[in-house]
TORSEMI-550703 format. One line per 4 residues: number of its first residue (from 0); for each residue x, y, z of N, C-alpha, C, CB. Coordinates in nm, 3 decimals, padded with zeros to 5 digits, m for minus. Glycine has a CB too. Layout:
NUM	X,Y,Z,X,Y,Z,X,Y,Z,X,Y,Z ~ ...
This chain:
0	13.444,02.561,12.304,13.320,02.489,12.280,13.255,02.456,12.414,13.346,02.359,12.197 ~ 13.134,02.502,12.430,13.063,02.485,12.557,12.975,02.362,12.550,12.980,02.610,12.592 ~ 12.980,02.279,12.657,12.896,02.160,12.662,12.752,02.199,12.686,12.943,02.063,12.771 ~ 12.664,02.123,12.626,12.522,02.145,12.646,12.486,02.092,12.785,12.437,02.074,12.534
4	12.427,02.178,12.865,12.393,02.137,13.000,12.257,02.071,13.002,12.396,02.256,13.096 ~ 12.255,01.952,13.056,12.130,01.879,13.070,12.101,01.864,13.218,12.136,01.741,13.000 ~ 11.986,01.811,13.248,11.946,01.792,13.387,12.043,01.696,13.457,11.801,01.737,13.395 ~ 12.084,01.588,13.385,12.174,01.492,13.448,12.311,01.552,13.473,12.186,01.367,13.361
8	12.358,01.638,13.381,12.488,01.702,13.400,12.483,01.795,13.521,12.529,01.781,13.273 ~ 12.374,01.868,13.534,12.358,01.958,13.648,12.355,01.879,13.779,12.230,02.041,13.634 ~ 12.282,01.764,13.779,12.276,01.681,13.900,12.414,01.630,13.937,12.181,01.563,13.880 ~ 12.488,01.581,13.839,12.621,01.528,13.866,12.713,01.638,13.916,12.680,01.461,13.740
12	12.709,01.752,13.849,12.796,01.863,13.890,12.760,01.910,14.031,12.784,01.981,13.791 ~ 12.631,01.910,14.064,12.587,01.949,14.198,12.642,01.852,14.302,12.433,01.955,14.206 ~ 12.635,01.721,14.270,12.685,01.620,14.364,12.836,01.636,14.382,12.651,01.478,14.316 ~ 12.908,01.654,14.274,13.053,01.668,14.281,13.090,01.794,14.360,13.115,01.672,14.138
16	13.019,01.901,14.333,13.045,02.026,14.404,13.015,02.011,14.552,12.962,02.141,14.345 ~ 12.904,01.941,14.581,12.870,01.917,14.722,12.981,01.840,14.792,12.737,01.840,14.733 ~ 13.031,01.738,14.725,13.137,01.656,14.785,13.261,01.739,14.811,13.171,01.537,14.695 ~ 13.301,01.816,14.710,13.422,01.895,14.724,13.405,02.005,14.829,13.462,01.956,14.590
20	13.285,02.061,14.839,13.265,02.172,14.933,13.247,02.124,15.076,13.144,02.253,14.891 ~ 13.188,02.008,15.096,13.163,01.961,15.233,13.282,01.886,15.289,13.041,01.872,15.236 ~ 13.376,01.851,15.204,13.494,01.776,15.247,13.452,01.647,15.318,13.582,01.862,15.339 ~ 13.362,01.575,15.257,13.317,01.448,15.314,13.168,01.453,15.338,13.391,01.417,15.444
24	13.115,01.353,15.405,12.974,01.336,15.441,12.880,01.341,15.322,12.934,01.442,15.540 ~ 12.933,01.317,15.201,12.847,01.313,15.082,12.770,01.183,15.074,12.930,01.332,14.955 ~ 12.819,01.078,15.135,12.758,00.946,15.126,12.619,00.944,15.187,12.845,00.843,15.193 ~ 12.593,01.033,15.280,12.462,01.031,15.346,12.359,01.114,15.270,12.475,01.083,15.488
28	12.399,01.188,15.168,12.305,01.270,15.091,12.220,01.182,15.000,12.380,01.377,15.008 ~ 12.095,01.220,14.984,12.003,01.147,14.897,12.004,01.211,14.758,11.860,01.144,14.956 ~ 12.034,01.131,14.657,12.043,01.182,14.520,11.965,01.088,14.429,12.192,01.194,14.474 ~ 11.896,01.147,14.332,11.822,01.067,14.233,11.916,01.036,14.117,11.693,01.143,14.183
32	11.957,00.909,14.108,12.051,00.868,14.004,11.982,00.816,13.878,12.143,00.761,14.058 ~ 11.851,00.814,13.878,11.780,00.758,13.763,11.800,00.841,13.637,11.632,00.746,13.793 ~ 11.826,00.972,13.655,11.844,01.058,13.537,11.989,01.072,13.495,11.786,01.195,13.564 ~ 12.080,01.021,13.574,12.222,01.036,13.544,12.266,00.920,13.455,12.308,01.040,13.675
36	12.345,00.950,13.351,12.385,00.843,13.258,12.494,00.754,13.318,12.434,00.904,13.127 ~ 12.523,00.647,13.247,12.612,00.541,13.296,12.752,00.592,13.328,12.620,00.428,13.194 ~ 12.808,00.674,13.239,12.944,00.724,13.261,12.952,00.809,13.387,12.990,00.806,13.140 ~ 12.851,00.890,13.410,12.850,00.975,13.529,12.837,00.889,13.655,12.736,01.079,13.522
40	12.758,00.783,13.648,12.744,00.694,13.763,12.878,00.627,13.793,12.635,00.586,13.737 ~ 12.950,00.585,13.688,13.082,00.523,13.709,13.178,00.622,13.774,13.140,00.474,13.574 ~ 13.173,00.748,13.730,13.258,00.849,13.792,13.218,00.871,13.938,13.251,00.981,13.714 ~ 13.089,00.869,13.962,13.042,00.889,14.099,13.082,00.770,14.187,12.888,00.908,14.100
44	13.080,00.649,14.132,13.126,00.532,14.208,13.272,00.549,14.246,13.107,00.401,14.126 ~ 13.354,00.594,14.150,13.497,00.617,14.179,13.513,00.725,14.285,13.573,00.656,14.050 ~ 13.430,00.828,14.274,13.434,00.936,14.372,13.398,00.884,14.511,13.339,01.050,14.330 ~ 13.297,00.798,14.517,13.255,00.741,14.646,13.363,00.648,14.703,13.122,00.666,14.630
48	13.431,00.574,14.614,13.539,00.486,14.662,13.652,00.570,14.721,13.592,00.396,14.547 ~ 13.683,00.682,14.653,13.787,00.772,14.707,13.741,00.828,14.841,13.816,00.889,14.607 ~ 13.615,00.866,14.848,13.561,00.920,14.973,13.568,00.816,15.085,13.415,00.967,14.952 ~ 13.536,00.692,15.049,13.543,00.584,15.148,13.685,00.569,15.200,13.493,00.450,15.087
52	13.781,00.569,15.108,13.922,00.555,15.148,13.966,00.672,15.236,14.013,00.544,15.024 ~ 13.923,00.792,15.200,13.960,00.911,15.279,13.899,00.903,15.419,13.914,01.040,15.208 ~ 13.774,00.855,15.425,13.707,00.842,15.556,13.776,00.737,15.642,13.558,00.806,15.538 ~ 13.817,00.627,15.581,13.887,00.522,15.656,14.020,00.578,15.709,13.912,00.397,15.568
56	14.092,00.654,15.624,14.220,00.713,15.667,14.198,00.814,15.779,14.291,00.780,15.547 ~ 14.084,00.886,15.769,14.055,00.988,15.870,13.994,00.927,15.996,13.960,01.094,15.813 ~ 13.956,00.799,15.991,13.901,00.733,16.108,13.750,00.751,16.119,13.968,00.786,16.232 ~ 13.688,00.802,16.016,13.542,00.822,16.015,13.479,00.698,15.953,13.502,00.953,15.936
60	13.465,00.593,16.035,13.420,00.463,15.983,13.271,00.460,15.950,13.451,00.356,16.084 ~ 13.193,00.539,16.019,13.049,00.544,15.989,13.027,00.602,15.850,12.974,00.628,16.096 ~ 13.095,00.713,15.822,13.084,00.774,15.688,13.142,00.680,15.583,13.156,00.911,15.684 ~ 13.247,00.606,15.616,13.307,00.510,15.523,13.208,00.398,15.492,13.437,00.452,15.581
64	13.137,00.351,15.594,13.036,00.247,15.572,12.921,00.300,15.486,12.983,00.196,15.707 ~ 12.880,00.424,15.512,12.776,00.486,15.428,12.822,00.497,15.283,12.738,00.626,15.483 ~ 12.947,00.533,15.264,13.004,00.543,15.129,13.007,00.406,15.064,13.146,00.604,15.132 ~ 13.042,00.303,15.140,13.045,00.165,15.087,12.906,00.121,15.045,13.103,00.068,15.193
68	12.805,00.153,15.132,12.667,00.119,15.098,12.621,00.194,14.972,12.573,00.152,15.216 ~ 12.665,00.320,14.962,12.629,00.399,14.843,12.693,00.340,14.717,12.673,00.547,14.861 ~ 12.815,00.291,14.729,12.882,00.227,14.614,12.803,00.103,14.571,13.029,00.188,14.649 ~ 12.760,00.024,14.669,12.680,m00.096,14.639,12.550,m00.055,14.571,12.650,m00.177,14.768
72	12.487,00.049,14.626,12.362,00.098,14.567,12.385,00.147,14.425,12.303,00.212,14.654 ~ 12.492,00.221,14.405,12.522,00.273,14.271,12.552,00.161,14.172,12.640,00.370,14.277 ~ 12.620,00.057,14.220,12.647,m00.057,14.131,12.517,m00.126,14.091,12.742,m00.157,14.199 ~ 12.423,m00.137,14.186,12.294,m00.195,14.151,12.220,m00.109,14.050,12.208,m00.213,14.277
76	12.226,00.022,14.071,12.161,00.113,13.975,12.227,00.100,13.839,12.169,00.260,14.025 ~ 12.359,00.091,13.839,12.432,00.076,13.713,12.395,m00.056,13.644,12.583,00.083,13.738 ~ 12.385,m00.164,13.720,12.346,m00.293,13.662,12.204,m00.286,13.606,12.356,m00.405,13.768 ~ 12.116,m00.218,13.678,11.978,m00.203,13.631,11.975,m00.124,13.501,11.891,m00.135,13.738
80	12.053,m00.016,13.496,12.060,00.063,13.372,12.118,m00.019,13.258,12.146,00.190,13.394 ~ 12.222,m00.100,13.288,12.281,m00.187,13.185,12.178,m00.288,13.136,12.406,m00.260,13.241 ~ 12.104,m00.345,13.232,12.001,m00.443,13.197,11.893,m00.379,13.110,11.937,m00.504,13.324 ~ 11.847,m00.260,13.151,11.744,m00.191,13.073,11.794,m00.151,12.935,11.696,m00.067,13.148
84	11.918,m00.106,12.928,11.971,m00.072,12.796,11.988,m00.196,12.708,12.106,00.001,12.810 ~ 12.025,m00.309,12.771,12.034,m00.434,12.694,11.896,m00.476,12.645,12.097,m00.547,12.780 ~ 11.793,m00.460,12.730,11.656,m00.492,12.688,11.612,m00.403,12.572,11.558,m00.476,12.806 ~ 11.643,m00.275,12.582,11.607,m00.182,12.474,11.680,m00.220,12.345,11.641,m00.036,12.513
88	11.810,m00.250,12.360,11.888,m00.290,12.242,11.832,m00.417,12.180,12.036,m00.311,12.280 ~ 11.796,m00.512,12.269,11.739,m00.638,12.221,11.606,m00.612,12.152,11.721,m00.738,12.337 ~ 11.525,m00.525,12.208,11.395,m00.493,12.149,11.413,m00.429,12.011,11.315,m00.400,12.240 ~ 11.508,m00.337,12.001,11.536,m00.273,11.873,11.588,m00.375,11.772,11.637,m00.158,11.891
92	11.681,m00.460,11.818,11.735,m00.564,11.730,11.625,m00.659,11.683,11.846,m00.642,11.801 ~ 11.535,m00.693,11.775,11.425,m00.783,11.741,11.333,m00.719,11.639,11.346,m00.822,11.867 ~ 11.301,m00.591,11.659,11.217,m00.520,11.563,11.285,m00.513,11.427,11.185,m00.378,11.613 ~ 11.415,m00.481,11.428,11.489,m00.474,11.301,11.491,m00.610,11.232,11.633,m00.425,11.326
96	11.515,m00.715,11.312,11.518,m00.850,11.256,11.383,m00.887,11.196,11.557,m00.953,11.364 ~ 11.275,m00.859,11.273,11.142,m00.893,11.223,11.106,m00.814,11.098,11.037,m00.868,11.331 ~ 11.143,m00.686,11.095,11.112,m00.607,10.976,11.194,m00.658,10.856,11.141,m00.456,11.001 ~ 11.320,m00.694,10.880,11.403,m00.748,10.772,11.348,m00.883,10.726,11.550,m00.763,10.819
100	11.308,m00.965,10.822,11.250,m01.096,10.789,11.122,m01.079,10.707,11.221,m01.177,10.918 ~ 11.036,m00.987,10.751,10.911,m00.962,10.678,10.940,m00.909,10.538,10.823,m00.864,10.754 ~ 11.037,m00.820,10.528,11.073,m00.765,10.397,11.123,m00.875,10.304,11.182,m00.654,10.413 ~ 11.213,m00.960,10.355,11.266,m01.069,10.274,11.157,m01.170,10.238,11.381,m01.139,10.348
104	11.068,m01.197,10.333,10.958,m01.289,10.305,10.865,m01.234,10.198,10.879,m01.317,10.434 ~ 10.834,m01.106,10.207,10.750,m01.044,10.105,10.818,m01.044,09.968,10.714,m00.901,10.145 ~ 10.948,m01.019,09.969,11.024,m01.022,09.843,11.023,m01.163,09.784,11.170,m00.973,09.866 ~ 11.043,m01.263,09.871,11.040,m01.402,09.825,10.903,m01.438,09.770,11.077,m01.497,09.939
108	10.798,m01.396,09.841,10.662,m01.426,09.793,10.637,m01.360,09.658,10.557,m01.377,09.895 ~ 10.685,m01.238,09.641,10.667,m01.168,09.515,10.739,m01.242,09.402,10.718,m01.022,09.526 ~ 10.864,m01.283,09.429,10.941,m01.358,09.329,10.873,m01.491,09.299,11.086,m01.381,09.377 ~ 10.825,m01.559,09.403,10.758,m01.687,09.385,10.632,m01.669,09.300,10.723,m01.750,09.520
112	10.554,m01.567,09.332,10.431,m01.543,09.257,10.460,m01.510,09.110,10.351,m01.430,09.321 ~ 10.565,m01.432,09.086,10.604,m01.401,08.948,10.647,m01.528,08.875,10.720,m01.297,08.946 ~ 10.730,m01.607,08.939,10.777,m01.732,08.878,10.660,m01.828,08.856,10.885,m01.799,08.967 ~ 10.569,m01.835,08.952,10.451,m01.921,08.941,10.364,m01.877,08.823,10.370,m01.918,09.072
116	10.346,m01.746,08.810,10.265,m01.694,08.699,10.331,m01.726,08.565,10.246,m01.541,08.713 ~ 10.464,m01.714,08.558,10.536,m01.749,08.435,10.516,m01.897,08.402,10.686,m01.717,08.449 ~ 10.531,m01.983,08.501,10.515,m02.126,08.478,10.373,m02.160,08.436,10.553,m02.205,08.604 ~ 10.274,m02.097,08.497,10.135,m02.121,08.460,10.111,m02.079,08.316,10.039,m02.047,08.555
120	10.166,m01.963,08.276,10.147,m01.919,08.137,10.216,m02.014,08.040,10.201,m01.775,08.118 ~ 10.335,m02.065,08.075,10.403,m02.162,07.990,10.319,m02.290,07.978,10.544,m02.195,08.047 ~ 10.266,m02.335,08.091,10.184,m02.456,08.088,10.058,m02.436,08.004,10.146,m02.498,08.231 ~ 09.997,m02.319,08.013,09.878,m02.291,07.932,09.913,m02.291,07.783,09.815,m02.155,07.972
124	10.029,m02.233,07.748,10.074,m02.235,07.609,10.096,m02.379,07.562,10.205,m02.152,07.592 ~ 10.162,m02.459,07.645,10.188,m02.598,07.609,10.056,m02.674,07.594,10.277,m02.665,07.715 ~ 09.959,m02.646,07.681,09.830,m02.711,07.673,09.756,m02.672,07.545,09.745,m02.675,07.796 ~ 09.763,m02.546,07.507,09.702,m02.502,07.381,09.766,m02.570,07.261,09.713,m02.349,07.366
128	09.900,m02.578,07.263,09.971,m02.645,07.154,09.931,m02.793,07.147,10.123,m02.632,07.172 ~ 09.920,m02.857,07.263,09.883,m02.998,07.267,09.740,m03.018,07.215,09.895,m03.052,07.411 ~ 09.649,m02.927,07.250,09.511,m02.937,07.199,09.508,m02.923,07.048,09.422,m02.829,07.263 ~ 09.585,m02.826,06.996,09.590,m02.808,06.850,09.646,m02.933,06.783,09.675,m02.684,06.814
132	09.752,m02.986,06.840,09.814,m03.107,06.784,09.714,m03.223,06.784,09.941,m03.145,06.864 ~ 09.641,m03.240,06.894,09.543,m03.348,06.902,09.429,m03.328,06.802,09.486,m03.357,07.045 ~ 09.385,m03.203,06.785,09.279,m03.176,06.687,09.327,m03.209,06.545,09.235,m03.028,06.694 ~ 09.452,m03.172,06.514,09.508,m03.203,06.382,09.518,m03.354,06.362,09.647,m03.138,06.365
136	09.569,m03.425,06.463,09.581,m03.571,06.453,09.444,m03.637,06.438,09.654,m03.627,06.576 ~ 09.346,m03.586,06.514,09.211,m03.641,06.505,09.154,m03.619,06.365,09.119,m03.578,06.611 ~ 09.179,m03.499,06.311,09.134,m03.471,06.175,09.199,m03.565,06.074,09.165,m03.326,06.138 ~ 09.330,m03.589,06.089,09.401,m03.681,05.999,09.344,m03.823,06.011,09.552,m03.681,06.031
140	09.315,m03.867,06.135,09.259,m04.000,06.154,09.123,m04.012,06.084,09.245,m04.032,06.304 ~ 09.041,m03.910,06.096,08.909,m03.914,06.031,08.921,m03.918,05.879,08.826,m03.793,06.073 ~ 09.012,m03.837,05.825,09.028,m03.839,05.679,09.082,m03.973,05.633,09.122,m03.726,05.633 ~ 09.178,m04.029,05.707,09.231,m04.162,05.672,09.122,m04.268,05.684,09.351,m04.198,05.762
144	09.040,m04.257,05.785,08.933,m04.354,05.804,08.833,m04.345,05.689,08.862,m04.331,05.939 ~ 08.794,m04.226,05.652,08.697,m04.208,05.544,08.756,m04.254,05.411,08.654,m04.061,05.534 ~ 08.886,m04.232,05.393,08.951,m04.277,05.269,08.960,m04.429,05.262,09.090,m04.216,05.258 ~ 08.993,m04.490,05.373,09.015,m04.635,05.375,08.886,m04.716,05.386,09.107,m04.671,05.488
148	08.783,m04.663,05.446,08.660,m04.739,05.465,08.546,m04.667,05.392,08.627,m04.754,05.618 ~ 08.466,m04.743,05.318,08.356,m04.680,05.244,08.248,m04.631,05.339,08.295,m04.779,05.143 ~ 08.167,m04.537,05.285,08.060,m04.482,05.367,07.947,m04.581,05.385,08.008,m04.353,05.307 ~ 07.924,m04.661,05.284,07.819,m04.763,05.292,07.881,m04.894,05.332,07.744,m04.776,05.157
152	07.815,m04.960,05.422,07.868,m05.087,05.468,07.816,m05.195,05.373,07.827,m05.116,05.616 ~ 07.908,m05.269,05.317,07.870,m05.381,05.230,07.850,m05.503,05.315,07.978,m05.407,05.120 ~ 07.738,m05.570,05.292,07.716,m05.693,05.369,07.812,m05.803,05.323,07.570,m05.740,05.356 ~ 07.848,m05.886,05.417,07.939,m05.995,05.385,07.862,m06.104,05.308,08.003,m06.053,05.515
156	07.937,m06.189,05.246,07.876,m06.299,05.168,07.794,m06.389,05.258,07.985,m06.381,05.096 ~ 07.840,m06.413,05.373,07.768,m06.498,05.466,07.635,m06.437,05.503,07.851,m06.523,05.591 ~ 07.636,m06.304,05.528,07.512,m06.234,05.562,07.413,m06.238,05.445,07.543,m06.089,05.603 ~ 07.467,m06.219,05.327,07.379,m06.226,05.208,07.317,m06.365,05.198,07.459,m06.192,05.078
160	07.396,m06.466,05.219,07.346,m06.604,05.212,07.238,m06.627,05.316,07.461,m06.704,05.232 ~ 07.256,m06.579,05.437,07.157,m06.597,05.543,07.028,m06.524,05.508,07.212,m06.546,05.677 ~ 07.041,m06.405,05.450,06.919,m06.332,05.410,06.843,m06.408,05.302,06.955,m06.190,05.359 ~ 06.911,m06.467,05.209,06.845,m06.547,05.104,06.774,m06.667,05.163,06.947,m06.593,04.998
164	06.841,m06.732,05.257,06.778,m06.848,05.321,06.652,m06.806,05.395,06.876,m06.917,05.419 ~ 06.660,m06.692,05.465,06.544,m06.643,05.538,06.429,m06.612,05.443,06.582,m06.518,05.618 ~ 06.458,m06.548,05.334,06.354,m06.516,05.236,06.294,m06.647,05.177,06.413,m06.427,05.121 ~ 06.376,m06.746,05.152,06.329,m06.873,05.100,06.234,m06.941,05.197,06.447,m06.965,05.070
168	06.269,m06.940,05.329,06.184,m07.004,05.430,06.051,m06.930,05.441,06.254,m07.008,05.567 ~ 06.057,m06.801,05.429,05.933,m06.722,05.437,05.844,m06.757,05.320,05.964,m06.569,05.440 ~ 05.898,m06.766,05.200,05.819,m06.797,05.081,05.764,m06.939,05.088,05.905,m06.780,04.954 ~ 05.839,m07.031,05.140,05.794,m07.168,05.146,05.684,m07.188,05.248,05.908,m07.258,05.176
172	05.684,m07.115,05.344,05.580,m07.128,05.445,05.452,m07.063,05.400,05.624,m07.068,05.575 ~ 05.454,m06.982,05.313,05.333,m06.915,05.269,05.262,m07.000,05.175,05.362,m06.782,05.206
């Protein structure tokens, strides 16, 4: 099974080959690590640490210092890549959270609106029943009133007496 060669794999392989072929002095070479993935950078850091140790053993302290500086630089690049990947992960998580939150909110609103519509229809039914009941009761009250009280109002005895007195005074004055 052959690995798929990418630009970063080629860059890493070129750097490793350069190191092995030059037998040192790789620390002073300029390499673009922005395209190399995290695992390859970690391997390159280990390679640079080995190179630093070999240079120290060989007495090549300038190359060892360059290798040490390159390790520091690579660690910064690695931290930056870790930070950027954490930001991307956080951004993706935030988008997923917001989409899930929006989905759940919309689902809740839909359920609430359905429940609200059901309650409104129940209340309208109850209101119609109450109106019918009140109309029936009002009808019963009117029939009872008409049955119990005559349509013509009979004057009371006192009123009749007062009317007679009034008629008498009118006749006497004439």
